[in-house]
N, C-alpha and C positions, 0 to 999 in steps of 0.2 A: 236681467239685462245690465243693470248697474254694476253687478259683480263682474260680468264679462268685460265691461268697459274699463274698470279699474285694473283688471289683469292685463289687458292690452296696453294700457298706459305704462304699467310697471315694466313690461317686456321692452317697450320702446326706450324707456329711460336706461335700462340696463344695457341695451345695445349701444346707445350713445356714449355711455361711460366706458364701455369696452373699446369703442373706436377711438376715443380720446386717449385712452391708455396706450393703444397701439401706436398712435401718432407720436406720443411722448417717447415711447420706447424707440421708435425709428429715429427720432431726432437725436437721441443720445447713443446711438449704436456706434461701435468701434469703426475706425477708418478701414476701408478695404484697399486692396492693391490697386495702384494706379492713381489714387488721389494724392494731391500735394498738400502738405501742411502749410499753415500760415507762416510766411517768412518773418523771421525774427528781425527786430529793428537793428539796423547796422549802425556801428559807431560813427560819429561825424568825423570829417577830416580835421587835421590839426590846424588850429587857428593861431597858435603862438608857440614859441620855443618852451620846452619843458626842462631845459638845462638850467642849472643854477647860474645866476649872474655873477660869475667869478672867472678868473683866468683859466681855471681848470675845467669849468663847465660840467661839474659832476651831475650824475643822473641817478634818481632813486629807482627802486625796483618797480613801484607803481607807475612812474613816468615811463620807464622802459617798456612795460607791458602795454601801456596806452599807445605808445608809438608803434609797436608791432601790430596792434589790433586795428589802427586807423587805416582807412583807404589811402591810396597814393594820389597826390594831387600834382599836376603839371600844367601850368597855365602859360601857354605860348601862343603867339609871339609876345615877348616881354622885353623890358629893359634889362640889360646885363652889363656887368663891368669886369674887365680883365685886371685882376689884382696880382702883381708880381710879388713873390715871396723870396727874398734873397737870403743866402746862407751867411750867418755871422762868421767873421774871421777873427774876432777878438775873443780869447779864452775867458776873459772876465765877464763876458755877456754880450748879447747882440747890441750893435750900435747902429744908429741911423745911417743910411746911405742914399745918395741921390742918383746912383747908377741904375739905369733902366736896362734890364736884360735885353740882349740883342734880338731875341725871338719875339718880343712883344709886338713891335710894329707890324711885321708881316703877318703875324697870327691874327691881329685885329683886322687888318685889311681883308683877309680871306673870310673871316667870320661875318663881316658886314655884308657879304654877298648873299647870305642865306636868309630866307624869309622867316626862319625860326625866331629871329631876334628883331625887335623893332628898333633897338639901339644897342650898339656895342661901343663902350667907351673905356679908355684906360683910366686907371685910378693911381693913387699914391703908391710908392714902393714901401713894402712892409718888411722889416728884418725878421727872419725866421725865429720864432720863439719870443719875440719882444712883446707880443700881445696874445691874449687868449682867443679862443675861437669865438667867444661871445662878442669880443671887440670888433670882429669883422662885420657883425650886423650893424653896429653903430656907424662904421665907415660907409657901408652900403646905404644906410638911411640918409646920410648927408648927400649922397648922389641920387637918392630916390630910386634905387635899383631893386628889382625883384629877385634877381639871382646874381651870384658872383662866380667867376671862373678864376680859380686860384692857380697861378702859373709858377712853375719852378724849373730851373735848369740845374741838373746834377751832373757835373763833368769832371773828369780826371785828365790831367795833362802830363805828358812825359816826353823825353827826348833821349836819343842814344846815337852813338857813332855808327855810320854805315861804311861800306867798302871805299867810298870816296875819301874817307879819313886817312887812308895810306898816303895820300898826296900832301898831308900836313907836314910830313917829314922833310919836304923840300922848302919849308918856311914860306916860300912864295905862294904855294898852293893853299896855305891856310887863309890867304886873303880873299879867295874867291871860290874855291871848290865847295860844293854842297855836301859836306861831310857829316851833317847832322840830320837824323831822321826824327821829325817831330810828329806826335800823334795826340789826338784828342778823342776821348770816348766817354760814353755815359748815356744819359737819357734826358728828355724833357717831358713834362707831364702837365696835365690840366685836370683839376677837380672841380666839378660843378657843385655849388653851395646854395642851398635854399635859405634865403635871408629870413623869410617869415618864420620858419620852424627851426632853423639852426641845424638842419640835417645835411650830411654829405650825400649827394645823389649817385655819382659815379666818378671814377678816375681813369684817365686815358694816358698811356705812356708810349713814347716812341724812342727806340734806341738810336743813338747817333755815334758815328765814328768818322774821323777824317785824318789825313796824314799828308805830309809834304817833306821834301828834301830841301835843305837850306844851308847857307854858310854860317860862319861863326858870329856874324854881326847881328846885334839887336835880337837876341834869341827870345827874350821874354815878350817883347812887343809882337814878334811874329807868331808866337804861340797863342797869345791872346787874340790876335786877329784871326788865326785859324779857327779858334773856338767860336768866335762871333760869326764868321762866315758859315760855319757848319750849322749852327742853330737857326740862323736866318734862312738858309737854304731849305731846311726840312720843316720850317714852321707851317707852310701851306699844307704839307702832308699831315702834320699833327692836327691842324684845323679840320681837315677832312675826316680824320679818325674821330675827333670830338663830335662832329655832327652826326656821324654814323652811329656812335655809341648813344647819342642823345635820342635818336629815333628807335634804337633797340630798347632803351630804357622806357620810352613811351609805349612801345608794343608790349613789353612785359607788364607795365602798370595797367594797361587796358585789360590784359588777360587776367591779372590778379583781381582787379576791381570787378570784372564781369563775373568771376567765380564767386565773389562775395555779394553780388547783386547790385553793384553800383559802378557803372562804367561811364559816367558823365563828368568825371573830374579831370580828364586828360584831353587837352587840345593841343595840336601841333600842326603846323602847315606841312604840305608835301615837300619833298626834297627839292632844294634849290639847285642852281647851276654848279655849286661846288661839288655836289655828289653826282652830277649827271654822268660823269665818266668813271666813277669809282665803282667799288664792289657793290653787289646787291645788298639791300638792307633786309635783315630777317624780320619777320612778323608782318601783320596786316597794315596796310596804309590807312590813315585816318585823316580826313580833311579838317581844316580849321573850322571852329564854331563861327556861325554868323553873328 
């Protein structure tokens, strides 16, 4: 009887050992189709600029790869500044200028109507090439701005005789006939600059052209006025293009962050009255964060 009891206990122990082994085997089995692997930890968003603190703002290979791997962050509404960048006219180097481009004021007025920005302010005029990109961050810090809108006007001016110039042969006709055709052409542009990271987000350009017929008097002043009127006239259209590109950038950032598993870094209000009558914006709409 005792022998039978020992045999029974041994069989039960062997059965328990086999069951534990089967469970351990099941726990370590390979993944089957349909199961999702554990998501790898995503890199954090950039918290500072990785560019060197120099006018050139050079970038190492490791820093470049870190920028490309980081998720995209867009925190709106935010304080932004419109910073005009003027073209230097002295061949010896850029010199300071107090002249504010004509398109700045109407551009700022239009941007202030959109809920994407809590504040839009003008900043000091910066000669093109006088300061490095990293210096822009210091200027923005003095205004406590999260983003900068870098504004440029690139225009060419010219004049030529038109058919009215035949009247100049009468001498008297040269006093009042509009024998000069004046023309201005080029483009205006806005580039959005992330002050925290030192990255350029996008650039928007709008072509400009204007012409007029005039007489021989005060040619230079009339040509300059024609250019000023042209950029001021098309500044609201440029502002609408900027706001449209901003929301396209947000949609692209949301799509890319979602693909990487992090879509909580982009906030932007819905389109304001500036875009109400404009073209449709590509990409999904996303309400502002509470």
